[in-house]
C-alpha positions in Angstrom: 0.0 0.0 0.0 2.9 2.4 0.7 4.0 2.0 -2.9 0.5 3.0 -4.2 0.5 6.1 -2.1 3.9 7.2 -3.5 2.8 6.6 -7.0 -0.2 8.9 -6.6 1.9 11.7 -5.1 4.5 11.8 -7.8 2.3 13.0 -10.6 0.9 15.8 -8.4 4.4 17.0 -7.7 5.4 16.9 -11.4 2.3 19.0 -12.4 3.4 22.1 -10.3 4.5 24.9 -12.5 7.2 27.4 -11.6 5.8 30.6 -10.2 5.9 33.4 -12.8 5.9 37.0 -11.6 3.2 39.4 -12.6 5.8 41.6 -14.2 7.0 38.8 -16.5 3.4 38.0 -17.6 2.6 41.7 -18.3 5.8 42.0 -20.3 4.8 38.9 -22.4 1.4 40.4 -22.9 2.9 43.7 -24.1 5.2 41.9 -26.5 2.3 39.9 -27.9 0.2 43.1 -28.3 3.1 44.8 -30.1 3.5 41.9 -32.5 -0.3 42.0 -33.2 -0.2 45.7 -33.8 2.8 45.5 -36.1 1.1 42.7 -38.1 -2.1 44.8 -38.3 -0.2 47.9 -39.5 1.6 45.8 -42.1 -1.7 44.4 -43.3 -3.2 47.9 -43.6 -0.1 49.1 -45.4 -0.6 46.3 -48.0 -4.1 47.5 -48.8 -4.3 49.3 -52.2 -4.2 53.1 -52.0 -7.6 54.6 -51.2 -9.2 51.2 -50.4 -11.1 51.3 -47.1 -10.3 48.9 -44.3 -12.8 46.1 -43.7 -15.0 45.8 -40.7 -12.8 43.0 -39.5 -9.8 45.3 -39.6 -11.8 47.9 -37.6 -12.7 45.3 -35.0 -9.1 44.0 -34.8 -7.9 47.6 -34.2 -10.6 48.1 -31.5 -9.5 44.9 -29.8 -5.9 46.0 -29.8 -6.8 49.4 -28.4 -8.8 47.8 -25.6 -5.9 45.4 -24.9 -3.4 48.3 -24.6 -5.8 50.2 -22.4 -6.1 47.2 -20.1 -2.3 46.6 -20.0 -1.8 50.3 -19.0 -4.4 49.8 -16.3 -2.6 46.7 -15.0 0.8 48.4 -14.9 -0.6 51.5 -13.1 0.3 51.4 -9.4 -2.7 50.7 -7.1 -2.2 54.0 -5.2 -2.6 55.9 -8.4 -5.8 54.0 -9.2 -7.4 55.0 -5.9 -6.6 58.7 -6.5 -7.5 58.8 -10.2 -10.9 60.1 -11.3 -12.6 57.5 -13.4 -13.5 58.1 -17.0 -16.9 56.5 -16.4 -19.4 58.6 -14.6 -21.0 57.3 -11.4 -24.6 56.2 -11.8 -25.7 58.7 -9.1 -23.8 61.5 -10.9 -25.7 60.6 -14.1 -29.0 60.8 -12.3 -28.1 64.2 -10.8 -27.0 65.4 -14.2 -30.4 64.3 -15.7 -32.2 66.1 -12.9 -30.3 69.3 -13.6 -31.0 69.0 -17.3 -34.7 68.6 -16.6 -34.7 71.6 -14.3 -32.9 73.7 -16.9 -35.3 72.6 -19.6 -38.4 73.4 -17.4 -36.9 76.9 -16.7 -36.4 77.5 -20.4 -39.8 76.3 -21.4 -41.4 78.5 -18.8 -39.4 81.5 -20.1 -40.5 80.7 -23.7 -44.1 80.3 -22.6 -43.9 83.7 -20.8 -42.5 85.3 -23.9 -45.2 83.8 -26.1 -47.9 85.1 -23.6 -46.5 88.6 -23.6 -46.4 88.6 -27.4 -50.0 87.5 -27.6 -51.0 90.1 -25.1 -49.1 92.8 -27.1 -50.7 91.6 -30.3 -54.2 91.6 -28.7 -53.6 95.1 -27.2 -52.3 96.5 -30.5 -55.4 95.1 -32.4 -57.9 96.8 -30.1 -56.1 100.2 -30.4 -56.2 100.2 -34.2 
Protein backbone atom coordinates (compact mmCIF):
# COMPACT_ATOMS: atom_id res chain seq x y z
CA UNK A 1 0.00 0.00 0.00
CA UNK A 2 2.86 2.37 0.70
CA UNK A 3 3.97 2.04 -2.89
CA UNK A 4 0.52 2.96 -4.19
CA UNK A 5 0.54 6.15 -2.11
CA UNK A 6 3.93 7.19 -3.46
CA UNK A 7 2.77 6.61 -7.04
CA UNK A 8 -0.24 8.88 -6.61
CA UNK A 9 1.85 11.65 -5.06
CA UNK A 10 4.48 11.82 -7.78
CA UNK A 11 2.26 13.04 -10.63
CA UNK A 12 0.91 15.84 -8.43
CA UNK A 13 4.44 17.01 -7.69
CA UNK A 14 5.37 16.92 -11.39
CA UNK A 15 2.33 19.03 -12.36
CA UNK A 16 3.44 22.06 -10.35
CA UNK A 17 4.50 24.89 -12.55
CA UNK A 18 7.16 27.39 -11.61
CA UNK A 19 5.80 30.63 -10.18
CA UNK A 20 5.90 33.39 -12.77
CA UNK A 21 5.89 36.97 -11.59
CA UNK A 22 3.19 39.38 -12.61
CA UNK A 23 5.79 41.64 -14.20
CA UNK A 24 6.96 38.82 -16.49
CA UNK A 25 3.40 38.00 -17.56
CA UNK A 26 2.58 41.65 -18.27
CA UNK A 27 5.81 41.95 -20.28
CA UNK A 28 4.83 38.93 -22.37
CA UNK A 29 1.37 40.43 -22.95
CA UNK A 30 2.92 43.73 -24.07
CA UNK A 31 5.19 41.92 -26.52
CA UNK A 32 2.26 39.92 -27.90
CA UNK A 33 0.19 43.09 -28.30
CA UNK A 34 3.11 44.80 -30.06
CA UNK A 35 3.46 41.86 -32.48
CA UNK A 36 -0.26 41.97 -33.22
CA UNK A 37 -0.19 45.72 -33.76
CA UNK A 38 2.81 45.46 -36.08
CA UNK A 39 1.07 42.71 -38.08
CA UNK A 40 -2.11 44.80 -38.29
CA UNK A 41 -0.20 47.88 -39.47
CA UNK A 42 1.61 45.78 -42.07
CA UNK A 43 -1.72 44.38 -43.29
CA UNK A 44 -3.19 47.89 -43.58
CA UNK A 45 -0.09 49.11 -45.43
CA UNK A 46 -0.57 46.30 -47.97
CA UNK A 47 -4.07 47.52 -48.85
CA UNK A 48 -4.34 49.32 -52.19
CA UNK A 49 -4.23 53.12 -51.97
CA UNK A 50 -7.65 54.55 -51.23
CA UNK A 51 -9.16 51.17 -50.38
CA UNK A 52 -11.12 51.27 -47.14
CA UNK A 53 -10.27 48.90 -44.34
CA UNK A 54 -12.76 46.12 -43.71
CA UNK A 55 -15.03 45.79 -40.70
CA UNK A 56 -12.79 42.96 -39.49
CA UNK A 57 -9.82 45.34 -39.60
CA UNK A 58 -11.76 47.90 -37.56
CA UNK A 59 -12.73 45.25 -35.00
CA UNK A 60 -9.14 44.04 -34.76
CA UNK A 61 -7.92 47.58 -34.16
CA UNK A 62 -10.59 48.14 -31.51
CA UNK A 63 -9.53 44.93 -29.77
CA UNK A 64 -5.90 46.00 -29.83
CA UNK A 65 -6.80 49.41 -28.42
CA UNK A 66 -8.78 47.76 -25.61
CA UNK A 67 -5.87 45.42 -24.90
CA UNK A 68 -3.40 48.30 -24.64
CA UNK A 69 -5.80 50.20 -22.35
CA UNK A 70 -6.11 47.16 -20.08
CA UNK A 71 -2.34 46.63 -20.02
CA UNK A 72 -1.80 50.25 -19.05
CA UNK A 73 -4.36 49.82 -16.26
CA UNK A 74 -2.60 46.68 -15.04
CA UNK A 75 0.76 48.44 -14.89
CA UNK A 76 -0.61 51.51 -13.12
CA UNK A 77 0.26 51.45 -9.40
CA UNK A 78 -2.66 50.67 -7.08
CA UNK A 79 -2.23 53.96 -5.18
CA UNK A 80 -2.64 55.95 -8.38
CA UNK A 81 -5.78 53.98 -9.21
CA UNK A 82 -7.39 54.99 -5.93
CA UNK A 83 -6.59 58.69 -6.47
CA UNK A 84 -7.52 58.81 -10.15
CA UNK A 85 -10.88 60.07 -11.26
CA UNK A 86 -12.60 57.46 -13.38
CA UNK A 87 -13.53 58.12 -16.98
CA UNK A 88 -16.86 56.46 -16.39
CA UNK A 89 -19.42 58.60 -14.57
CA UNK A 90 -20.98 57.29 -11.40
CA UNK A 91 -24.63 56.25 -11.78
CA UNK A 92 -25.66 58.72 -9.08
CA UNK A 93 -23.79 61.49 -10.89
CA UNK A 94 -25.65 60.60 -14.05
CA UNK A 95 -29.00 60.84 -12.30
CA UNK A 96 -28.07 64.22 -10.79
CA UNK A 97 -27.03 65.41 -14.24
CA UNK A 98 -30.36 64.29 -15.71
CA UNK A 99 -32.23 66.08 -12.92
CA UNK A 100 -30.25 69.27 -13.59
CA UNK A 101 -31.00 69.01 -17.31
CA UNK A 102 -34.71 68.59 -16.58
CA UNK A 103 -34.72 71.64 -14.30
CA UNK A 104 -32.95 73.74 -16.90
CA UNK A 105 -35.34 72.55 -19.60
CA UNK A 106 -38.36 73.38 -17.44
CA UNK A 107 -36.94 76.85 -16.72
CA UNK A 108 -36.37 77.53 -20.41
CA UNK A 109 -39.83 76.25 -21.38
CA UNK A 110 -41.40 78.54 -18.78
CA UNK A 111 -39.40 81.48 -20.13
CA UNK A 112 -40.50 80.69 -23.69
CA UNK A 113 -44.11 80.32 -22.59
CA UNK A 114 -43.86 83.68 -20.80
CA UNK A 115 -42.45 85.34 -23.94
CA UNK A 116 -45.24 83.85 -26.05
CA UNK A 117 -47.87 85.06 -23.58
CA UNK A 118 -46.46 88.61 -23.61
CA UNK A 119 -46.36 88.62 -27.44
CA UNK A 120 -49.99 87.46 -27.57
CA UNK A 121 -50.97 90.14 -25.05
CA UNK A 122 -49.15 92.82 -27.06
CA UNK A 123 -50.75 91.63 -30.28
CA UNK A 124 -54.18 91.65 -28.65
CA UNK A 125 -53.58 95.09 -27.20
CA UNK A 126 -52.35 96.46 -30.54
CA UNK A 127 -55.37 95.12 -32.45
CA UNK A 128 -57.87 96.81 -30.13
CA UNK A 129 -56.08 100.16 -30.38
CA UNK A 130 -56.21 100.21 -34.17
